[in-house]
N, C-alpha and C positions, 0 to 999 in steps of 0.2 A: 572671216566676214569682212566684206567690203565695207568702206565708209558709209555708203548709202544704206548697207543692210544694217550696220550699226544703229544708225539714226533711226532707221525704221523700227528696229527692235526697241530703242529707248521709247519711242512715241507710243508702241503698243504697251509695253510695260507700265508707262505712265497713266495711259488711258484706262488700263486694268486696275489701276490704284495699287499697284505693287510697289512702285517707287515714285517719289515726288520729282519734279523737275530737277531740283537741286542734287539728289541723290544719283539720278540718271547721268547728270553732266559729270559728277564726280566719279562714277564707276566708268564711264567712257574714257575720261582722261587717265585714269589708272591703267585701262586696257591697252590704250595707245602707249604709255609710257613703258609697259612692261611687254610690248609686242604679242599680246594674247588677245584673243577674242573676248567681247564684253560679257559673252555668256559663260565663258569658262571663269571670268573673276567673278561673277555673280554667284556661280555654284560654289566655288572654292571658299568664297569669303562666307557662305552659309546663308545669304540673303535670300538665296530660292534654292530649292532641291532641283535636280535635273527633272524629274517627273512634271514639277510644277511649271518649270520653264517650258517644257514641251507642250504641256496642256495650254498655256497661255498662247504660245506661238501657233499650235495646230488651229485653236479656237479662231484666231484672228483670220487665218489665212483659209479655213476651212479644208485642211488637210490633216489626214491620221498621222498620228506619231507612230514611230517604230522603235523597238529596242534591238539595237544592232548586235548586242551581246549574245543574243539568242539565235542569230541567223548564220546559217552555212551557206555560202555561196558557190555554186560549181565554176569551173574554170571557164566554161564557154560563156557565162554570163559576164565574168569579170574581163573577157577579151572584148566585150562590146564597147568598154572605154578603157583605154591604155592608162595606166598607173599615174603617168605625168599628167594626163588631162584630168583624172580623178582628183589629184592633189591640187591642180591648179584653179578647179572650178568648184572644189569644195562638194563633191558629190560622191555617192557609193552606190555601184548598181546591185540590185538586190535580186531581180528575176527577169527573164526575158521569155515571153511568149508570142511567138511570130514576130511581128515588128512593133510589138508594145513593150517598152522597156521601163521597169519600175525601179526608180532611183530614191535613195535618201538624201535630203539637202537640208542644209542648215538655214538657208535663206530663201524661202519660196517666193518672195517677193521681187527677185532680181530676174524681171522678163528677159532682158537682153542676154543674159548669161544661158538662160534655159533656151532661147532661141537658137544660140551658138550650138549647144548640146545636140538640138534636134537636128542641125545641118550635119554635125560631125558623126552622130551615130546613125542617121537615116531612120531613126525610129519615132514613134510617137510616144511621149514621156508621161509616165504615171508618177505623181510624187508622193513622197512619205516625208516626214519630219524627223529630224535627229539634231543633236548638238554637233557643232562644228568639231569640237574635240574628239566626241566619240566617232565621228565620221573619219577623221585623220586617222585614229587608232584602228578603226576597221580596215581602212585601206592598207595601212602597214601591216597588219597581221594577215589579212587575207591575201594580199600580193606577195607576202614574204615567202611562201613555199615556191612561188615562181621564181623569185630572186634566187633563192639558193639552187633551184635546178639552173637557172641562167649562169651562176657562179660555176656549177659543175660542168656545164656545156663550154664554158670558156676555158676552164682547166684542161678539158679534153682537147678542145682546140689548139691550145699552147703545147700540150704534149705531142699532139699531132704535127704541129709546124715546127717544132723545136727552135722556136724563135727567141733569142736573146738570152738562153740560159745555158746552152750546151758549151759555149765557149767559155763562160764563167766558171762552170764546174770543173772543167778539163785542164784549162791553163791559165786561168786567171784573168783573161781578157774579157772586156765587156764590150758589146755592140751598142755604143750610145745611141745611135740612130734608133735601133730597135727598142731601146728601153724609153725612148722620147716620143716615138711615133704613136699618134692616137689609134693607128689602125693595129699596133701590136697586141697581140693576146695577153702578154703580160701585163701591158698598161691597162688593158680591160679589166684583168682581174684584180689589180691593184685597186683601181677606179671602183669597181663593184664592192670591193671589201670596205672601203671608207664609206661608200653610200649605204651599205648593210649597217655599219656601224652608227651612223647618223639616223636612220630610220628607227632603230631600237633605242636611240638616245643613250648610246654608250659613252662614258667617261673615258674610257681607255681602249686601244686596240693593242692586243698583244700577238707578235709573230714569234714564235718559240721553235727554234731548230731542236728536233729529236734525233735519235740515232738512225730511224728508218723512215721518219715523216716529219712534216711541218705542222705544227698546230696553230690555229687562228682562234683567239678569244677575244671576247668583247666583255669589259665590265659594265653591267647595266644595273642601275641602282644599288651599286656596292657590291654586286655578286658576279663573279666570272661565269660565263657560259661560252660554249663552243660554237664555232661557224665551220662551213665547209673546209676539209682540211686539204691543201694542195699536195702534190707528191714531193718527196725529197728532192728530186733532181731540179725542181722549180725554186727551190730555197733562195739560192744566191741571186738570181734574177729579181725576185720580189724585194730582197733586201737592197739590191742595187737600185731598183726602180724608187724606192722609199728615200734611199740616200740622195739620189738626183734631185727629187722633189724638195728635199730638206736642204740642198746646197752642201752637201758633206762630201768627203774624200772616199770615193768607192774603191780606191786601191788599198787604203787602210783598213786592216782586218784585225789587228791585234791590239788596238788601243780604243777606250770608249771614245765616243762622239755625241755631240749633242747639236740639234739644229731645230728648224721650224719652216713651216709653209702654211699658206692660208688658201681657202677655197671658199666660193660662194654656194650656199645651200638654201633653196626656198626664200630667197631675198636677203639671207644675213651671210655675214662674214664669219667664218669659222676659222678659228686658228688651231694648227696642230704643233704640239712641242714633241720633237722627236728625239728619242735617247737610244742609241746603240751600245750594246755591252756584249763583248766577246764572252763566249760560253763554251762548252766541251765542244759541242757539235755545229758550231757556226757562230753566228752574230744574232743576239736576240734583240728585236726592236720593240719598244713600247711608244706608242703614239697618244699622247694625251690630248684629249678633245676638249677645247677652250671655246665655249659659246659665250659671245659677248654679252647675249642677254642677260647672263648671270649676274653681271655687274649692277643691274637695274633692280635688284630685289631690295625691297624694303624690309626693316627689322621685323615690322609686324607680319611679314608673309613667310618668316622662316619656321614658324611653328613653335616658338618659345612659350613655355608656361607663363601666365601673366606676372607672377613674381619675378621670374628671371628677366623677363622683358623690362619690367620696372626697375630692377637692380642694374641692369646693364645700360639702359636708357639714362638713368641718373648718372652713372659713373661716367659715360663719355661725354656728358656735358659739364663736368666740372672743369675749370680753368686749368688745373694742373695736376700732376699725379700719374700713376701708371695703370693701366688696365691690361690684364692679361688673359688670353684665350688659350687653353691648352687642350691637347689630345693627339692622337697618332695622326700620321699621313692619311688624307683623304677623309678627315671627320668634318670638312666644311669650315675650317678655322679661317681661311682666307675669304670665304664669301661673306662671313660674319663681319670681318673687319672692313671690307670693302661696302658692306651696307651701312655700317656705322661710320665711315668716311663720307659715304653719299648723303647721309643726314647732316654731317657738319660742315659741307661745302659751302662757302658763301663768299661774297666779295670781301668782305672784313677778316677772312681767316687765311693765314698762310699754311697750307699742308704739305708736308713733304714726306715722300715714302722711300724706303730703302729696301728693295725686294730682289729675290734671287729665285727665278727671274720674274720680270713684271708679267703677270699672266694677263690681266686686262689694264687697259688704257683708260683712265678716267679724267673728263673734262674738269679744269679748274684745280687739279692737282698735280704737283710736281713729283715725277716718280724716277727715281735713280735705281738703274739695275746694276747688280753685283757684276763685278769682272776681274777675278783672281788674277787673270793673265796680265792685266794692268795695274795690279796693286789696288784695286777697288774692291774692298772687303767692308762687311757690316761695320766694323770698327772705324775704318778710315772715312768711310763715307758719313758715318755720324757725326764724326769730328768737324767735317765740313759742314754738314747740315745745320749744326749748331751755330755756326757762323752766317746762316743764311736768314736769320730773323724769323724762325718758325713759330707758329702757334701749336700746331699738332704733328707729332711725328709718328709714322707708322713703321715699324720695323718689322719685316716679314718673319724673322725667327732670331732668337737669341740662342747662339750656338756655342759661345765660349765666355769666360770670365771677363774679358776686356770689353767685349760688347755688353754685357751686363752691367759693369762698373758704368760705362758711360750713358747707358739707358736711365739706371737710376739716377745718376747725377742730373740728367736732363729732366727727369719728372721733379726732381727736388728744386730745380732752379727756374720754375715757372712755365713748363712745358707738358701739354698731354701727351704721353706715350701709350700708343696701341701697340700690342706685340704679343706673339705666341712662344709657347714653349711645348716640349714632348713632355708630358706627365700624365699619369692615369687618373687623376681626380683634383679638385680645387684644393684641398688641404695638403696634398703631399708637394703641391707646387712651391710652398714656402720652403719646405726641407730642401727641394731642389735648387732654389736660389742660394740658400745659405750654403750648401754643398759646393756650388760653383764660387764660393769666396765673398760671396756679399754680406756685409755685415748686418746681423739681425736688426739692429736699431734702424739702419737704413731701409731695409726691407719694410719694417712697419711705419716707416716715415713716408714712403714713397708709394706703396701700393693701396690703390683705392678699392679694387675688385679683382678677384681671381675667379675664373669660370673655366669648366670643364664642358668639352663639347664632343657629342656623337651623333651620327646620322642613322636614323631607322626607316625602313621601307614603308611606304603607306599602302594600306589594304585597299584593293579594288573595290570601291562601294557598289559596282554593279554585280559582282558575283560572290562576294563573301557570304559566309554562312555561319549560323551559330554553332559553338562549340562548348561542350562541357568539360570541367576539370575538376578532379577530387578537391575540396575544400583544404585538406592538408597539405597538398601539393602547392596550391595558391599561396597559403600562408608561409610555406616554406621559401617560395621565390620572394615574398616581400610584401604581399598583400595583407592589409590589416583585417582580422577576423570578420569584421561586420562586412567588408567589402567583398570577402572571399564567399560568404554566404549568399550573397544575392548578385554576384557578378553575372553580367551579360557580355560575354567574349565571343570572339569570332575566329574562324580559321580562312586561311587563303585557299581559294580554288583554282582560279585560272580561267580566262574567256579571251574573246577577240580583241578586248580593249586594253588588256594588262599584259604583264610578264609575270606568269607563274603565280597569279594572284595578288600581285603588287604593281602600284604605278606611281614612281615618283618617291622621293624621300623628305623628310622633315627633321628639323634639329632638335636634339634634346640638349639642353643648357642646364648645367649646375652651377650656380652663382654663389659666391661666398664675399660679401661685402665686409672689409676689414674695419669691423666696429672696434672702439676702445679696448674691450676686453681681450679680443683677439689680438690685437697690436701688443697688447701686455704681456700675452703667452708667447709671442713671436720672440719679443725682447728677452723673455726668460728662458727660451730655448726649451719650451715644453714639448714633449713628444706630440708626433702628428696625430695619433689617434685621440689625445685629449683635444687637440685644436678641433678637430672633425666633429667630437662630442660636443663641444661648446657651440660650434657653427650650427649644428642640427638643433639644439636647444633654442637657438636665435632663429630658427625658421627656415635654414637652408633645404631645399630640396634636391635630393641626390639624383644621379642620372638613373639610377634603377627605379627611383620614385617618379620621376618624370615619365619613363617608359611605361609604368604600370598605370598610371592615370591616363594616357593615351590609350593603352589596351581597353581600360574600361570604357573609354568613349566609342571604342570600334575604331579607332584609327589605324591601330596596328594589331599584331599578333603577340601570343605569348612566346612562340618561337622567335620573334624579333627582340622581345624584352630579353631572352637570355643569351641570343646571339651578340648583341651590342652593349650590354652592361654587366657589370660585376656585382655580386652580392654586397650588400651595405654591410661594413664590418665594425661599425661603431654605433652602437645603440639603435633603438627604432628609427626608422625612416618616415 
């Protein structure tokens, strides 16, 4: 929504008594900071339901609302407004009868934009109202089939022209002009593959060579899904094109390589981190998509339980000590630490990070990238950082005993250390630290908080349906008997707005503050199950418990609870 549209909506909501002027200004500032429409911020924060928001706008504009999740649009209607125009103007074509075009708009007050659309389409416009986020989702879903057909057409064009890949296949030579020319079908195929990934909000693009075909997959909300598959003979050309974009050696085919490139998409700078790995049938490429808007997340927006947010927020505001966020790769640890650093940045604080690699750059933070080729390791960088008068140190990951030793000493000598480890839950992190050679007394003295994190998919609120489960099964999963008796649960369905019934992800955080009793047990080298039992007695919410609470709220499904969390093994949760 434009600035004018945002201010108009603020005025409407204030006039309707939904928001005070102060609240409207606060939400507008949050929307601008997060790069999202104010309508999305209001709905996600729970201030307004989408239905109430639409009712307010439609009442003020005298325009009927529409639920785009239940609309199926014919291709000839979509052709009335090109996808790029629909995205740029924030509109979605719903139907077309003769020269009357019905469109869904988020801002029915933008007269100049509507006049432009009348000229572009040559039609009389009939307006319906929807939210900007829903319109964007409908555009992505409805034009998606056309995008896939476009990809197939381009693949066919590339096969017919034999541009830029025959030479690569047969004698190892590459026509760099063909791989760089914007007119090359190979370039178009790769560009469309990247555009498709960005449309579906993918976090990774996988190009996987098989014996007889090449598989393209996108990781969306943590789950891989397949895209159109190019023929095997295009494999080397696609790999070479991605290498050219990432400034890698296209002649090197037997060693792993890493590179990066950047593109502009919808006014945002998107970074791609490229990893090339030789496998049996060629070179596998994974492109990690790094959207810089992720670094703007506030801790409150990540989805933590109130207790976890309180524990974590209190720990990062301590003057010294160590805060650990643990979990597997892709569990959102970096996003959480970046959100923590974002809250701690101030002119009075010297924050230094050491990362491998630096995924997002932050204003006011000194970020050090690891470079093993030049002997810049976590340990060597940390030694130098400690001579840089830091207040807060962020260590991307503790991988070895030397880094652990330096980090613990830094936490004990007046520095706040934020870092990550790969462990399954919060209590087992203590055992992991001692296994790495850290003295239990130093662990107990330095660690303020241990947390474990996972990402669960968020149910689409537009198409979810109620679901029934046997009480015995729910209790077996970890529900309390009284919860299982009256539980209102939901299942994923799928609509034009979401991906298989889910849209986006939220974080589950298990926090274990190091209270005096726990510190004593660590020094006494007590077993991890005893430490966990004591933490549960002190009120720790496990990952499974956090997931169950969100399922009860209708935020996620039982399937997600089982997919991302393990059963609690020590006492009731």
